[in-house]
All heavy atoms as TSV, in Angstrom:
chain	resi	resn	atom	element	x	y	z
A	1	MET	N	N	10.359	5.360	-1.684
A	1	MET	CA	C	10.863	4.891	-0.404
A	1	MET	C	C	10.472	3.418	-0.235
A	1	MET	O	O	9.337	3.046	-0.420
A	1	MET	CB	C	10.266	5.755	0.716
A	1	MET	CG	C	10.819	5.415	2.064
A	1	MET	SD	S	10.163	6.457	3.404
A	1	MET	CE	C	11.061	7.951	3.105
A	2	ALA	N	N	11.394	2.579	0.146
A	2	ALA	CA	C	11.149	1.154	0.331
A	2	ALA	C	C	10.335	0.912	1.591
A	2	ALA	O	O	10.330	1.728	2.511
A	2	ALA	CB	C	12.474	0.394	0.417
A	3	LEU	N	N	9.652	-0.234	1.633
A	3	LEU	CA	C	8.818	-0.574	2.789
A	3	LEU	C	C	9.626	-0.560	4.074
A	3	LEU	O	O	9.183	-0.060	5.080
A	3	LEU	CB	C	8.170	-1.942	2.573
A	3	LEU	CG	C	7.300	-2.461	3.710
A	3	LEU	CD1	C	6.129	-1.519	3.953
A	3	LEU	CD2	C	6.785	-3.840	3.397
A	4	SER	N	N	10.827	-1.097	4.050
A	4	SER	CA	C	11.634	-1.171	5.271
A	4	SER	C	C	12.020	0.219	5.775
A	4	SER	O	O	12.246	0.406	6.950
A	4	SER	CB	C	12.876	-2.030	5.049
A	4	SER	OG	O	13.690	-1.455	4.048
A	5	GLU	N	N	12.068	1.226	4.895
A	5	GLU	CA	C	12.389	2.579	5.322
A	5	GLU	C	C	11.205	3.229	6.039
A	5	GLU	O	O	11.390	4.079	6.886
A	5	GLU	CB	C	12.791	3.431	4.116
A	5	GLU	CG	C	14.103	2.977	3.506
A	5	GLU	CD	C	14.404	3.692	2.203
A	5	GLU	OE1	O	13.481	4.215	1.561
A	5	GLU	OE2	O	15.592	3.716	1.844
A	6	LYS	N	N	9.979	2.816	5.724
A	6	LYS	CA	C	8.786	3.354	6.369
A	6	LYS	C	C	8.475	2.618	7.661
A	6	LYS	O	O	7.755	3.112	8.492
A	6	LYS	CB	C	7.576	3.218	5.436
A	6	LYS	CG	C	7.633	4.064	4.221
A	6	LYS	CD	C	6.384	3.815	3.395
A	6	LYS	CE	C	6.394	4.595	2.119
A	6	LYS	NZ	N	5.196	4.334	1.305
A	7	SER	N	N	8.986	1.438	7.818
A	7	SER	CA	C	8.648	0.568	8.926
A	7	SER	C	C	9.285	1.026	10.226
A	7	SER	O	O	10.345	1.640	10.228
A	7	SER	CB	C	9.113	-0.855	8.599
A	7	SER	OG	O	8.852	-1.714	9.681
A	8	ILE	N	N	8.614	0.710	11.332
A	8	ILE	CA	C	9.201	0.977	12.643
A	8	ILE	C	C	10.163	-0.132	13.041
A	8	ILE	O	O	10.856	-0.028	14.035
A	8	ILE	CB	C	8.122	1.169	13.723
A	8	ILE	CG1	C	7.248	-0.073	13.856
A	8	ILE	CG2	C	7.284	2.393	13.443
A	8	ILE	CD1	C	6.281	-0.035	15.017
A	9	ILE	N	N	10.186	-1.191	12.246
A	9	ILE	CA	C	11.100	-2.307	12.473
A	9	ILE	C	C	12.419	-1.999	11.774
A	9	ILE	O	O	12.422	-1.675	10.585
A	9	ILE	CB	C	10.519	-3.626	11.927
A	9	ILE	CG1	C	9.174	-3.914	12.582
A	9	ILE	CG2	C	11.490	-4.785	12.117
A	9	ILE	CD1	C	8.416	-5.063	11.950
A	10	PRO	N	N	13.534	-2.094	12.485
A	10	PRO	CA	C	14.820	-1.826	11.836
A	10	PRO	C	C	15.023	-2.727	10.612
A	10	PRO	O	O	14.651	-3.905	10.623
A	10	PRO	CB	C	15.845	-2.150	12.926
A	10	PRO	CG	C	15.087	-1.984	14.213
A	10	PRO	CD	C	13.675	-2.399	13.896
A	11	ALA	N	N	15.594	-2.170	9.556
A	11	ALA	CA	C	15.777	-2.883	8.292
A	11	ALA	C	C	16.533	-4.199	8.477
A	11	ALA	O	O	16.196	-5.208	7.862
A	11	ALA	CB	C	16.495	-1.989	7.283
A	12	ALA	N	N	17.547	-4.208	9.333
A	12	ALA	CA	C	18.328	-5.432	9.546
A	12	ALA	C	C	17.465	-6.525	10.190
A	12	ALA	O	O	17.576	-7.699	9.833
A	12	ALA	CB	C	19.545	-5.136	10.422
A	13	ASP	N	N	16.605	-6.138	11.121
A	13	ASP	CA	C	15.715	-7.103	11.760
A	13	ASP	C	C	14.705	-7.647	10.761
A	13	ASP	O	O	14.408	-8.841	10.752
A	13	ASP	CB	C	14.976	-6.473	12.939
A	13	ASP	CG	C	15.891	-6.161	14.113
A	13	ASP	OD1	O	17.039	-6.639	14.124
A	13	ASP	OD2	O	15.428	-5.438	15.017
A	14	LEU	N	N	14.162	-6.777	9.935
A	14	LEU	CA	C	13.204	-7.189	8.921
A	14	LEU	C	C	13.859	-8.152	7.931
A	14	LEU	O	O	13.278	-9.174	7.569
A	14	LEU	CB	C	12.637	-5.971	8.199
A	14	LEU	CG	C	11.503	-6.214	7.237
A	14	LEU	CD1	C	10.326	-6.875	7.937
A	14	LEU	CD2	C	11.067	-4.898	6.604
A	15	GLN	N	N	15.062	-7.860	7.512
A	15	GLN	CA	C	15.791	-8.726	6.580
A	15	GLN	C	C	16.070	-10.088	7.224
A	15	GLN	O	O	15.874	-11.136	6.611
A	15	GLN	CB	C	17.106	-8.077	6.152
A	15	GLN	CG	C	17.943	-8.925	5.204
A	15	GLN	CD	C	17.260	-9.164	3.873
A	15	GLN	OE1	O	16.530	-8.300	3.377
A	15	GLN	NE2	N	17.476	-10.314	3.281
A	16	SER	N	N	16.485	-10.091	8.471
A	16	SER	CA	C	16.764	-11.335	9.187
A	16	SER	C	C	15.506	-12.187	9.315
A	16	SER	O	O	15.525	-13.401	9.096
A	16	SER	CB	C	17.325	-11.017	10.577
A	16	SER	OG	O	17.477	-12.171	11.344
A	17	PHE	N	N	14.387	-11.537	9.660
A	17	PHE	CA	C	13.125	-12.254	9.798
A	17	PHE	C	C	12.666	-12.807	8.461
A	17	PHE	O	O	12.191	-13.933	8.370
A	17	PHE	CB	C	12.063	-11.321	10.392
A	17	PHE	CG	C	10.752	-12.000	10.671
A	17	PHE	CD1	C	10.665	-13.007	11.622
A	17	PHE	CD2	C	9.616	-11.634	9.985
A	17	PHE	CE1	C	9.459	-13.636	11.881
A	17	PHE	CE2	C	8.395	-12.255	10.235
A	17	PHE	CZ	C	8.321	-13.253	11.185
A	18	THR	N	N	12.836	-12.035	7.403
A	18	THR	CA	C	12.476	-12.488	6.057
A	18	THR	C	C	13.268	-13.724	5.672
A	18	THR	O	O	12.734	-14.693	5.126
A	18	THR	CB	C	12.713	-11.360	5.033
A	18	THR	OG1	O	11.933	-10.229	5.410
A	18	THR	CG2	C	12.344	-11.787	3.627
A	19	GLU	N	N	14.547	-13.726	5.964
A	19	GLU	CA	C	15.395	-14.891	5.664
A	19	GLU	C	C	14.965	-16.100	6.498
A	19	GLU	O	O	14.931	-17.221	6.003
A	19	GLU	CB	C	16.860	-14.542	5.914
A	19	GLU	CG	C	17.403	-13.554	4.902
A	19	GLU	CD	C	18.786	-13.016	5.274
A	19	GLU	OE1	O	19.376	-13.490	6.279
A	19	GLU	OE2	O	19.257	-12.123	4.561
A	20	TYR	N	N	14.642	-15.865	7.760
A	20	TYR	CA	C	14.182	-16.947	8.632
A	20	TYR	C	C	12.906	-17.568	8.082
A	20	TYR	O	O	12.783	-18.790	7.988
A	20	TYR	CB	C	13.956	-16.423	10.052
A	20	TYR	CG	C	13.370	-17.459	10.978
A	20	TYR	CD1	C	14.188	-18.430	11.554
A	20	TYR	CD2	C	12.014	-17.481	11.254
A	20	TYR	CE1	C	13.651	-19.400	12.398
A	20	TYR	CE2	C	11.467	-18.440	12.084
A	20	TYR	CZ	C	12.296	-19.402	12.650
A	20	TYR	OH	O	11.757	-20.353	13.475
A	21	LEU	N	N	11.935	-16.733	7.705
A	21	LEU	CA	C	10.681	-17.242	7.154
A	21	LEU	C	C	10.909	-18.020	5.866
A	21	LEU	O	O	10.200	-18.982	5.586
A	21	LEU	CB	C	9.700	-16.101	6.892
A	21	LEU	CG	C	9.034	-15.470	8.099
A	21	LEU	CD1	C	8.105	-14.357	7.659
A	21	LEU	CD2	C	8.271	-16.502	8.903
A	22	GLY	N	N	11.880	-17.616	5.088
A	22	GLY	CA	C	12.199	-18.311	3.841
A	22	GLY	C	C	12.594	-19.762	4.069
A	22	GLY	O	O	12.388	-20.613	3.206
A	23	GLY	N	N	13.115	-20.084	5.235
A	23	GLY	CA	C	13.515	-21.443	5.549
A	23	GLY	C	C	12.440	-22.258	6.249
A	23	GLY	O	O	12.629	-23.442	6.522
A	24	CYS	N	N	11.309	-21.654	6.527
A	24	CYS	CA	C	10.221	-22.344	7.225
A	24	CYS	C	C	9.363	-23.144	6.251
A	24	CYS	O	O	9.113	-22.713	5.142
A	24	CYS	CB	C	9.332	-21.331	7.961
A	24	CYS	SG	S	10.184	-20.494	9.309
A	25	LYS	N	N	8.920	-24.308	6.704
A	25	LYS	CA	C	8.021	-25.134	5.896
A	25	LYS	C	C	6.563	-24.802	6.176
A	25	LYS	O	O	5.706	-24.966	5.319
A	25	LYS	CB	C	8.272	-26.616	6.165
A	25	LYS	CG	C	9.620	-27.077	5.669
A	25	LYS	CD	C	9.797	-28.550	5.898
A	25	LYS	CE	C	11.158	-28.975	5.367
A	25	LYS	NZ	N	11.375	-30.396	5.511
A	26	ARG	N	N	6.259	-24.372	7.387
A	26	ARG	CA	C	4.888	-24.044	7.778
A	26	ARG	C	C	4.902	-22.742	8.559
A	26	ARG	O	O	5.769	-22.519	9.389
A	26	ARG	CB	C	4.284	-25.136	8.649
A	26	ARG	CG	C	4.133	-26.436	7.928
A	26	ARG	CD	C	3.539	-27.468	8.825
A	26	ARG	NE	N	3.461	-28.734	8.127
A	26	ARG	CZ	C	3.229	-29.878	8.710
A	26	ARG	NH1	N	3.042	-29.930	10.003
A	26	ARG	NH2	N	3.170	-30.981	8.003
A	27	ILE	N	N	3.915	-21.911	8.280
A	27	ILE	CA	C	3.781	-20.632	8.977
A	27	ILE	C	C	2.338	-20.490	9.426
A	27	ILE	O	O	1.419	-20.727	8.652
A	27	ILE	CB	C	4.162	-19.457	8.053
A	27	ILE	CG1	C	5.608	-19.601	7.585
A	27	ILE	CG2	C	3.955	-18.122	8.759
A	27	ILE	CD1	C	6.000	-18.634	6.504
A	28	VAL	N	N	2.133	-20.112	10.667
A	28	VAL	CA	C	0.796	-19.876	11.203
A	28	VAL	C	C	0.689	-18.389	11.526
A	28	VAL	O	O	1.587	-17.817	12.136
A	28	VAL	CB	C	0.545	-20.702	12.495
A	28	VAL	CG1	C	-0.774	-20.339	13.122
A	28	VAL	CG2	C	0.618	-22.176	12.183
A	29	THR	N	N	-0.401	-17.783	11.114
A	29	THR	CA	C	-0.621	-16.375	11.375
A	29	THR	C	C	-1.918	-16.210	12.149
A	29	THR	O	O	-2.945	-16.748	11.750
A	29	THR	CB	C	-0.726	-15.587	10.050
A	29	THR	OG1	O	0.450	-15.817	9.290
A	29	THR	CG2	C	-0.874	-14.123	10.311
A	30	LEU	N	N	-1.858	-15.507	13.246
A	30	LEU	CA	C	-3.043	-15.212	14.040
A	30	LEU	C	C	-3.401	-13.751	13.804
A	30	LEU	O	O	-2.588	-12.868	14.021
A	30	LEU	CB	C	-2.777	-15.454	15.524
A	30	LEU	CG	C	-2.300	-16.869	15.880
A	30	LEU	CD1	C	-1.967	-16.961	17.358
A	30	LEU	CD2	C	-3.338	-17.899	15.486
A	31	LEU	N	N	-4.616	-13.525	13.322
A	31	LEU	CA	C	-5.044	-12.169	12.985
A	31	LEU	C	C	-6.255	-11.776	13.803
A	31	LEU	O	O	-7.078	-12.605	14.145
A	31	LEU	CB	C	-5.399	-12.083	11.498
A	31	LEU	CG	C	-4.299	-12.508	10.532
A	31	LEU	CD1	C	-4.828	-12.516	9.115
A	31	LEU	CD2	C	-3.111	-11.576	10.652
A	32	ARG	N	N	-6.375	-10.506	14.056
A	32	ARG	CA	C	-7.533	-9.985	14.766
A	32	ARG	C	C	-8.506	-9.357	13.784
A	32	ARG	O	O	-8.198	-9.148	12.637
A	32	ARG	CB	C	-7.083	-8.982	15.815
A	32	ARG	CG	C	-6.284	-9.680	16.918
A	32	ARG	CD	C	-6.070	-8.791	18.073
A	32	ARG	NE	N	-7.284	-8.073	18.397
A	32	ARG	CZ	C	-7.737	-7.915	19.615
A	32	ARG	NH1	N	-7.090	-8.424	20.609
A	32	ARG	NH2	N	-8.833	-7.228	19.844
A	33	ALA	N	N	-9.672	-9.023	14.275
A	33	ALA	CA	C	-10.753	-8.514	13.420
A	33	ALA	C	C	-10.351	-7.275	12.637
A	33	ALA	O	O	-10.775	-7.098	11.505
A	33	ALA	CB	C	-11.986	-8.227	14.257
A	34	GLY	N	N	-9.564	-6.402	13.186
A	34	GLY	CA	C	-9.186	-5.177	12.487
A	34	GLY	C	C	-8.505	-5.441	11.168
A	34	GLY	O	O	-8.766	-4.770	10.170
A	35	ILE	N	N	-7.641	-6.425	11.138
A	35	ILE	CA	C	-6.942	-6.750	9.894
A	35	ILE	C	C	-7.893	-7.422	8.906
A	35	ILE	O	O	-7.795	-7.236	7.707
A	35	ILE	CB	C	-5.678	-7.601	10.160
A	35	ILE	CG1	C	-4.716	-7.517	8.987
A	35	ILE	CG2	C	-6.000	-9.036	10.415
A	35	ILE	CD1	C	-3.673	-6.489	9.161
A	36	LEU	N	N	-8.851	-8.189	9.418
A	36	LEU	CA	C	-9.838	-8.816	8.543
A	36	LEU	C	C	-10.701	-7.759	7.879
A	36	LEU	O	O	-10.920	-7.782	6.673
A	36	LEU	CB	C	-10.713	-9.790	9.329
A	36	LEU	CG	C	-10.027	-11.035	9.876
A	36	LEU	CD1	C	-10.987	-11.801	10.772
A	36	LEU	CD2	C	-9.538	-11.906	8.770
A	37	ALA	N	N	-11.229	-6.838	8.672
A	37	ALA	CA	C	-12.108	-5.804	8.147
A	37	ALA	C	C	-11.372	-4.944	7.122
A	37	ALA	O	O	-11.915	-4.616	6.065
A	37	ALA	CB	C	-12.647	-4.942	9.278
A	38	ALA	N	N	-10.132	-4.601	7.405
A	38	ALA	CA	C	-9.355	-3.765	6.493
A	38	ALA	C	C	-9.096	-4.463	5.159
A	38	ALA	O	O	-8.968	-3.818	4.128
A	38	ALA	CB	C	-8.031	-3.374	7.145
A	39	SER	N	N	-9.051	-5.796	5.182
A	39	SER	CA	C	-8.794	-6.537	3.950
A	39	SER	C	C	-10.081	-6.907	3.212
A	39	SER	O	O	-10.048	-7.506	2.157
A	39	SER	CB	C	-8.002	-7.807	4.255
A	39	SER	OG	O	-8.797	-8.711	5.007
A	40	GLY	N	N	-11.225	-6.566	3.810
A	40	GLY	CA	C	-12.501	-6.857	3.165
A	40	GLY	C	C	-13.134	-8.170	3.580
A	40	GLY	O	O	-14.215	-8.522	3.118
A	41	LEU	N	N	-12.482	-8.925	4.455
A	41	LEU	CA	C	-13.058	-10.177	4.947
A	41	LEU	C	C	-14.039	-9.882	6.069
A	41	LEU	O	O	-13.834	-8.962	6.856
A	41	LEU	CB	C	-11.947	-11.099	5.477
A	41	LEU	CG	C	-10.935	-11.581	4.444
A	41	LEU	CD1	C	-9.805	-12.310	5.135
A	41	LEU	CD2	C	-11.607	-12.466	3.417
A	42	PRO	N	N	-15.135	-10.658	6.169
A	42	PRO	CA	C	-16.084	-10.401	7.243
A	42	PRO	C	C	-15.485	-10.738	8.606
A	42	PRO	O	O	-14.739	-11.697	8.742
A	42	PRO	CB	C	-17.260	-11.329	6.919
A	42	PRO	CG	C	-16.729	-12.350	5.985
A	42	PRO	CD	C	-15.554	-11.743	5.291
A	43	THR	N	N	-15.819	-9.937	9.591
A	43	THR	CA	C	-15.337	-10.193	10.954
A	43	THR	C	C	-16.303	-11.140	11.658
A	43	THR	O	O	-17.368	-11.436	11.150
A	43	THR	CB	C	-15.245	-8.873	11.744
A	43	THR	OG1	O	-16.549	-8.319	11.852
A	43	THR	CG2	C	-14.312	-7.879	11.073
A	44	PHE	N	N	-15.942	-11.583	12.841
A	44	PHE	CA	C	-16.807	-12.499	13.595
A	44	PHE	C	C	-17.961	-11.757	14.256
A	44	PHE	O	O	-19.060	-12.253	14.312
A	44	PHE	CB	C	-16.005	-13.260	14.654
A	44	PHE	CG	C	-15.172	-14.358	14.075
A	44	PHE	CD1	C	-13.839	-14.162	13.799
A	44	PHE	CD2	C	-15.736	-15.584	13.776
A	44	PHE	CE1	C	-13.074	-15.179	13.244
A	44	PHE	CE2	C	-14.989	-16.604	13.218
A	44	PHE	CZ	C	-13.654	-16.398	12.958
A	45	CYS	N	N	-17.711	-10.571	14.772
A	45	CYS	CA	C	-18.727	-9.863	15.556
A	45	CYS	C	C	-19.321	-8.651	14.854
A	45	CYS	O	O	-20.273	-8.075	15.330
A	45	CYS	CB	C	-18.124	-9.417	16.884
A	45	CYS	SG	S	-17.548	-10.786	17.888
A	46	GLY	N	N	-18.758	-8.220	13.744
A	46	GLY	CA	C	-19.244	-7.040	13.048
A	46	GLY	C	C	-20.546	-7.318	12.306
A	46	GLY	O	O	-21.128	-8.397	12.384
A	47	VAL	N	N	-20.999	-6.324	11.571
A	47	VAL	CA	C	-22.227	-6.453	10.786
A	47	VAL	C	C	-22.085	-7.627	9.826
A	47	VAL	O	O	-21.111	-7.727	9.080
A	47	VAL	CB	C	-22.492	-5.155	10.000
A	47	VAL	CG1	C	-23.700	-5.314	9.101
A	47	VAL	CG2	C	-22.682	-3.990	10.949
A	48	GLY	N	N	-23.024	-8.559	9.892
A	48	GLY	CA	C	-22.969	-9.739	9.033
A	48	GLY	C	C	-21.961	-10.774	9.479
A	48	GLY	O	O	-21.720	-11.755	8.785
A	49	GLY	N	N	-21.355	-10.588	10.651
A	49	GLY	CA	C	-20.343	-11.509	11.151
A	49	GLY	C	C	-20.918	-12.841	11.606
A	49	GLY	O	O	-22.118	-12.967	11.874
A	50	LEU	N	N	-20.064	-13.843	11.683
A	50	LEU	CA	C	-20.451	-15.198	12.061
A	50	LEU	C	C	-21.212	-15.241	13.378
A	50	LEU	O	O	-22.244	-15.878	13.499
A	50	LEU	CB	C	-19.212	-16.090	12.157
A	50	LEU	CG	C	-19.434	-17.501	12.677
A	50	LEU	CD1	C	-20.271	-18.304	11.676
A	50	LEU	CD2	C	-18.123	-18.204	12.949
A	51	TRP	N	N	-20.724	-14.535	14.399
A	51	TRP	CA	C	-21.331	-14.638	15.727
A	51	TRP	C	C	-22.608	-13.848	15.877
A	51	TRP	O	O	-23.270	-13.915	16.898
A	51	TRP	CB	C	-20.319	-14.275	16.803
A	51	TRP	CG	C	-19.290	-15.339	16.911
A	51	TRP	CD1	C	-17.997	-15.266	16.509
A	51	TRP	CD2	C	-19.473	-16.663	17.395
A	51	TRP	NE1	N	-17.374	-16.462	16.721
A	51	TRP	CE2	C	-18.250	-17.346	17.264
A	51	TRP	CE3	C	-20.556	-17.349	17.921
A	51	TRP	CZ2	C	-18.086	-18.663	17.647
A	51	TRP	CZ3	C	-20.388	-18.671	18.304
A	51	TRP	CH2	C	-19.157	-19.307	18.169
A	52	ARG	N	N	-23.026	-13.093	14.853
A	52	ARG	CA	C	-24.308	-12.385	14.903
A	52	ARG	C	C	-25.477	-13.375	14.808
A	52	ARG	O	O	-26.581	-13.073	15.206
A	52	ARG	CB	C	-24.424	-11.361	13.770
A	52	ARG	CG	C	-23.500	-10.204	13.907
A	52	ARG	CD	C	-23.955	-9.327	15.029
A	52	ARG	NE	N	-23.034	-8.213	15.173
A	52	ARG	CZ	C	-23.186	-7.273	16.042
A	52	ARG	NH1	N	-24.207	-7.289	16.854
A	52	ARG	NH2	N	-22.323	-6.303	16.139
A	53	SER	N	N	-25.214	-14.574	14.298
A	53	SER	CA	C	-26.292	-15.554	14.152
A	53	SER	C	C	-26.288	-16.592	15.281
A	53	SER	O	O	-27.023	-17.564	15.219
A	53	SER	CB	C	-26.199	-16.246	12.790
A	53	SER	OG	O	-24.892	-16.683	12.530
A	54	TYR	N	N	-25.486	-16.382	16.322
A	54	TYR	CA	C	-25.428	-17.307	17.459
A	54	TYR	C	C	-25.547	-16.529	18.760
A	54	TYR	O	O	-25.123	-15.387	18.854
A	54	TYR	CB	C	-24.100	-18.080	17.474
A	54	TYR	CG	C	-23.920	-18.985	16.292
A	54	TYR	CD1	C	-23.168	-18.575	15.199
A	54	TYR	CD2	C	-24.507	-20.241	16.259
A	54	TYR	CE1	C	-23.013	-19.398	14.105
A	54	TYR	CE2	C	-24.356	-21.064	15.163
A	54	TYR	CZ	C	-23.605	-20.639	14.100
A	54	TYR	OH	O	-23.451	-21.458	13.004
A	55	ASN	N	N	-26.088	-17.175	19.771
A	55	ASN	CA	C	-26.088	-16.617	21.109
A	55	ASN	C	C	-24.650	-16.712	21.617
A	55	ASN	O	O	-24.076	-17.796	21.676
A	55	ASN	CB	C	-27.048	-17.408	21.999
A	55	ASN	CG	C	-27.045	-16.935	23.434
A	55	ASN	OD1	O	-26.148	-16.232	23.878
A	55	ASN	ND2	N	-28.077	-17.329	24.157
A	56	ALA	N	N	-24.072	-15.607	21.995
A	56	ALA	CA	C	-22.656	-15.570	22.370
A	56	ALA	C	C	-22.321	-16.433	23.573
A	56	ALA	O	O	-21.192	-16.873	23.729
A	56	ALA	CB	C	-22.219	-14.134	22.626
A	57	THR	N	N	-23.284	-16.713	24.443
A	57	THR	CA	C	-22.984	-17.508	25.635
A	57	THR	C	C	-23.213	-18.997	25.428
A	57	THR	O	O	-22.681	-19.810	26.170
A	57	THR	CB	C	-23.825	-17.034	26.835
A	57	THR	OG1	O	-25.210	-17.154	26.506
A	57	THR	CG2	C	-23.496	-15.604	27.207
A	58	SER	N	N	-23.992	-19.386	24.433
A	58	SER	CA	C	-24.291	-20.806	24.261
A	58	SER	C	C	-23.101	-21.660	23.815
A	58	SER	O	O	-23.010	-22.809	24.222
A	58	SER	CB	C	-25.470	-21.004	23.304
A	58	SER	OG	O	-25.156	-20.535	22.031
A	59	PRO	N	N	-22.172	-21.161	22.992
A	59	PRO	CA	C	-21.101	-22.057	22.555
A	59	PRO	C	C	-19.994	-22.289	23.576
A	59	PRO	O	O	-19.044	-22.998	23.304
A	59	PRO	CB	C	-20.535	-21.383	21.323
A	59	PRO	CG	C	-21.038	-20.016	21.309
A	59	PRO	CD	C	-22.164	-19.922	22.276
A	60	ILE	N	N	-20.103	-21.701	24.764
A	60	ILE	CA	C	-19.006	-21.837	25.719
A	60	ILE	C	C	-19.206	-22.972	26.715
A	60	ILE	O	O	-18.541	-23.032	27.732
A	60	ILE	CB	C	-18.756	-20.505	26.464
A	60	ILE	CG1	C	-20.000	-20.074	27.218
A	60	ILE	CG2	C	-18.271	-19.450	25.512
A	60	ILE	CD1	C	-19.783	-18.871	28.116
A	61	THR	N	N	-20.077	-23.891	26.380
A	61	THR	CA	C	-20.316	-25.028	27.274
A	61	THR	C	C	-19.712	-26.295	26.680
A	61	THR	O	O	-19.494	-26.397	25.471
A	61	THR	CB	C	-21.820	-25.263	27.481
A	61	THR	OG1	O	-22.400	-25.615	26.221
A	61	THR	CG2	C	-22.505	-24.016	28.030
A	62	LEU	N	N	-19.446	-27.260	27.531
A	62	LEU	CA	C	-18.926	-28.544	27.080
A	62	LEU	C	C	-19.932	-29.248	26.172
A	62	LEU	O	O	-19.555	-29.851	25.162
A	62	LEU	CB	C	-18.571	-29.428	28.275
A	62	LEU	CG	C	-17.975	-30.799	27.951
A	62	LEU	CD1	C	-16.708	-30.652	27.110
A	62	LEU	CD2	C	-17.685	-31.573	29.218
A	63	GLU	N	N	-21.199	-29.112	26.492
A	63	GLU	CA	C	-22.241	-29.737	25.674
A	63	GLU	C	C	-22.231	-29.162	24.257
A	63	GLU	O	O	-22.369	-29.880	23.277
A	63	GLU	CB	C	-23.625	-29.557	26.314
A	63	GLU	CG	C	-23.815	-30.324	27.607
A	63	GLU	CD	C	-23.194	-29.618	28.823
A	63	GLU	OE1	O	-22.839	-28.416	28.759
A	63	GLU	OE2	O	-23.041	-30.301	29.854
A	64	ALA	N	N	-22.108	-27.849	24.161
A	64	ALA	CA	C	-22.070	-27.204	22.839
A	64	ALA	C	C	-20.840	-27.664	22.058
A	64	ALA	O	O	-20.910	-27.916	20.856
A	64	ALA	CB	C	-22.069	-25.689	22.989
A	65	PHE	N	N	-19.711	-27.789	22.738
A	65	PHE	CA	C	-18.497	-28.264	22.068
A	65	PHE	C	C	-18.680	-29.689	21.568
A	65	PHE	O	O	-18.312	-30.008	20.438
A	65	PHE	CB	C	-17.294	-28.195	23.008
A	65	PHE	CG	C	-16.058	-28.752	22.373
A	65	PHE	CD1	C	-15.324	-28.006	21.464
A	65	PHE	CD2	C	-15.627	-30.043	22.663
A	65	PHE	CE1	C	-14.192	-28.528	20.858
A	65	PHE	CE2	C	-14.499	-30.572	22.074
A	65	PHE	CZ	C	-13.774	-29.804	21.164
A	66	ASN	N	N	-19.250	-30.549	22.386
A	66	ASN	CA	C	-19.465	-31.935	21.978
A	66	ASN	C	C	-20.442	-32.039	20.803
A	66	ASN	O	O	-20.319	-32.909	19.961
A	66	ASN	CB	C	-19.974	-32.769	23.147
A	66	ASN	CG	C	-18.888	-33.029	24.178
A	66	ASN	OD1	O	-17.705	-33.072	23.843
A	66	ASN	ND2	N	-19.274	-33.192	25.428
A	67	LYS	N	N	-21.414	-31.122	20.761
A	67	LYS	CA	C	-22.410	-31.132	19.690
A	67	LYS	C	C	-21.836	-30.598	18.378
A	67	LYS	O	O	-22.072	-31.169	17.319
A	67	LYS	CB	C	-23.623	-30.293	20.117
A	67	LYS	CG	C	-24.750	-30.299	19.127
A	67	LYS	CD	C	-25.939	-29.497	19.656
A	67	LYS	CE	C	-27.061	-29.461	18.632
A	67	LYS	NZ	N	-28.178	-28.641	19.103
A	68	THR	N	N	-21.098	-29.505	18.435
A	68	THR	CA	C	-20.551	-28.858	17.225
A	68	THR	C	C	-19.104	-28.403	17.460
A	68	THR	O	O	-18.832	-27.210	17.515
A	68	THR	CB	C	-21.401	-27.659	16.807
A	68	THR	OG1	O	-21.502	-26.763	17.930
A	68	THR	CG2	C	-22.786	-28.050	16.331
A	69	PRO	N	N	-18.164	-29.317	17.556
A	69	PRO	CA	C	-16.785	-28.917	17.832
A	69	PRO	C	C	-16.176	-28.025	16.740
A	69	PRO	O	O	-15.361	-27.174	17.027
A	69	PRO	CB	C	-16.034	-30.247	17.949
A	69	PRO	CG	C	-16.915	-31.257	17.314
A	69	PRO	CD	C	-18.309	-30.756	17.440
A	70	SER	N	N	-16.608	-28.203	15.505
A	70	SER	CA	C	-16.045	-27.367	14.442
A	70	SER	C	C	-16.450	-25.914	14.582
A	70	SER	O	O	-15.705	-25.017	14.197
A	70	SER	CB	C	-16.477	-27.895	13.065
A	70	SER	OG	O	-17.886	-27.823	12.929
A	71	LEU	N	N	-17.611	-25.643	15.152
A	71	LEU	CA	C	-18.039	-24.268	15.383
A	71	LEU	C	C	-17.232	-23.644	16.505
A	71	LEU	O	O	-16.815	-22.504	16.422
A	71	LEU	CB	C	-19.535	-24.226	15.739
A	71	LEU	CG	C	-20.096	-22.851	16.095
A	71	LEU	CD1	C	-19.995	-21.894	14.917
A	71	LEU	CD2	C	-21.524	-22.977	16.568
A	72	ILE	N	N	-16.985	-24.413	17.540
A	72	ILE	CA	C	-16.263	-23.905	18.701
A	72	ILE	C	C	-14.785	-23.806	18.382
A	72	ILE	O	O	-14.123	-22.886	18.720
A	72	ILE	CB	C	-16.473	-24.796	19.938
A	72	ILE	CG1	C	-17.953	-25.059	20.185
A	72	ILE	CG2	C	-15.826	-24.222	21.172
A	72	ILE	CD1	C	-18.839	-23.826	20.224
């Protein structure tokens, strides 16, 4: 069975979207932690995650942003 047959997205819509993406020069994807964990990438808040080594409230200030903008 093909992927489009298993999908909840109608095959015609999937094909149209695939063609549209084929013409794009840049694509941005926003992913949540669930997809990261499932792929084996470390999450931000999970065990060993980036935010386990920071106080969660400290980076939300303007001073923290000015000090380490790449972290924020």
